[in-house]
N, C-alpha and C positions, 0 to 999 in steps of 0.2 A: 384500314388495317384489317388484314385477313386473320383467321383464327390462329394460324401458325405464328404470325407476327405478334399477336396478342400473348400467346404462350411464351414466346421468347422475351417479350417485354416484362411479363410477370416474373419469370425466372430471374432475369437480370436485376429487376427491382428488389426482389427478395435477397439476392446475394449482396447487392449494394447497401440496402437499408439495414439488414439484420445480420450480415456476415454469416449466412447459413448456406450450407450445401443443399442443393435442391435436387430431389430425385426427378425422374421424368414426370413432367406435369401432364395430367389429364383433366379434362373438364369436371369430372365427377369427384376429384380429390378435394376434400375439405381443407380449408386453410388452417384449421386447428390441428390437423394431422401433420402439418409442417412446423408445428410449434408456435403458431401465431395466435395471439389473443385478440380481443376486440379492438384494443388500442392500436395494435400492430396493423390490423386490417384497415383502420381509419388512416393510419400513416401511409399505407400502401395506396389507398384510394387518393390521398392528397398528393402523393408522388406522381401518380398518373395525371391528376388535374394540372399540376405544375408543368408537366411535359407537354400538355396541349394548350396551356394558358386559358383554361376554361373550367368551369365547375360542372360536375356531373350530378344529376338529380335522380334519385331512385327512392321508391317507397318500399322496396324489398330489402331485407337484410342481405348483406354480402357474407356468405359463409363458405362458399366453395369457389373454386377456380372458374366454374361456369358462370356463377353470379357476377363475378368481377368482369369476365369477358363480355357479358351481356350489356354492361354499361359502358364499355369501351367503344370508341368510334374507329 
């Protein structure tokens, strides 16, 4: 999955999970700036894991679009 595909996936996931309109996503955008709290971010991560039928492991907090993109395959 290239970076553009990752951004599209994240945008679609946020719209699907949280029924939120999403501005143009950039890697430096903080997920909290989109109105997502820590539980929402975990739900977003789980949504991605479900889509790939695998778990992702990270020891770094996911607070930005770039952090989420970094763990996506």
